[in-house]
N, C-alpha and C positions, 0 to 999 in steps of 0.2 A: 449208373453206367448207361450211356446212350445206346439205343437199339441200332443194330447193324442196318446199314442202308444197302439194299441190293438193287442192281439193275436187272430187271426182269428179262429172262431169256424166253420164257413162254410167249407164244404168239408171234414168233418170227415168221416172216413170209416164206412160202415155199418157193423152190426154183421155178415152178410153173407160174406163180403169181408174178415173179420178177420178169419172166419172159413176156407175159401179157402186158405188164406195166413197167417199162424200163426205168422210169424215174424212181421206182422203189429200190433199184440196185444201189444207188448212192445212199439212200436212207438205211438200207440193210447193212452195208459195210461200215457206215458211220457208227451204227449201233454195235456191230461186231468189234470195231476198234475201241470203242468206249468201254465195252465189257472187258476185253482183254487187257486194257490199261488199268482196270480197277480191281481185278481178281488177284488173290494171293499168289506169289510165285513159289508155291510149295504144292506138290501133287496132292497130298492128303487134304490140305486146307482148300485147294481149288475144287476137288471133287465135292467136298461138303458145301462149298459156296454155290456150285452149280446146282446141286440137289436142292438146297434151300431156296435159291433164287427161282427155281422152277416151281417151288411150293410143294415138294414131295417130302414126306416123312421117310424114314428108312423102311418102314413096313410097306408103304406104297411103292417104293422103288423095288422092294422084294417082289411084290406082285407083278410088276411090269418087266423085271429082268430075270427072275428066278434065282437071284443071288440072295442068300438069307440076310435078314436085317442084322444078325450078329456078325456075319462076314463083312457087311458094309460098315458097321461100327468099327470093326477091327482094322479095316483098310483106312478109314478116316482118322483113326487115333493111334495106331500101333506103328512103330518104326520098322518092324520086320517086313520083309518083302512078301514072300509067301502067296502071291496071287499071280494068275496067268494073264496073258494078253487077252485071252478069250473072256475072262472075267471082266476086265476093263471095258472091252467092246460091248459085252452084255449090259454093263451099267450105262454106257453111252446110249445104247439102243433103248434101254428102259427109261432113260431121261428124255429120249428123243432129241438129243443134242444135235444141233446143226454141225456139219462136217468140220468147220473151222475149230470149234471147241473140242470135238472128239479127237481130232488128230493132235492137237496141242496137249490134251490130257494124256493121251497114250504116250506121246514122247516124254512127258514129264514123269510118267510111271517107269520109264527106263526101256521102253520098247520103241522100235522104229519100223513099223510095218511098211512104210512107203519106200524105204530104201533097201529092204530085204525081200526081194521079189520071188517068194515062193508062190505056189498055186494058192495056198490058203491066204497068204497076205494080199495077193491081188484081189481075191474075192472079198476079203474083209474090207479092203479099200473101196471096192465097188459098192458094197453094202452101206458103208458109212457115208459115202457121197450121195447115194441114190435112194436107199431104203431106210434111212435113219428114223423116219417117222412111222415105220411099220411095227406091228406087235412082234414080240420076241418069238412067238410060235411060228409066224410067217417067215421070219429070218431063219429059224432052225429048219423049217421045211425046205427053204431055198438051199441051205447048206447041204442037207441030206440029198437033195436032187443032184447036187454037184459033187457027191462023194466026199464031203467034208463033215467032220464031227460037229454036232450041235454045240453052240456056245455054252448052253446050260441045259440041264435035264429038265424036262417038263415036270412041273410040280404035280404030285399026286394028291 
């Protein structure tokens, strides 16, 4: 059986780099379109594809998202829903997914935070667009300062 070919997500330019070097904008979005065209059109398979293309094990994603490796496995392999939008956002932050991939993954999970404008969803959208490369502890602190529950509890 041939080995899966992944288009690497890791190493994407930040919005600051694109602002400084505008020609990177075209390169960035060509890569985004290429990845979105090649990923499975199934939430669970796409989540796993993103995690593996970034080069993270479930245990490494647990460390960066505070979502247990067992829960990640269940989300990737089990047809039961049983997970919250906060869990999916924490996984996106843990993988440092660029916004285009995070919003697509969230929609595929059955949530639409962009069109349901609650205070929480507005802040989640802001975080995913602007702070996606920050550690989960910093994200949780930002949420607490804005009187919103943490995405995940800090691991003891």
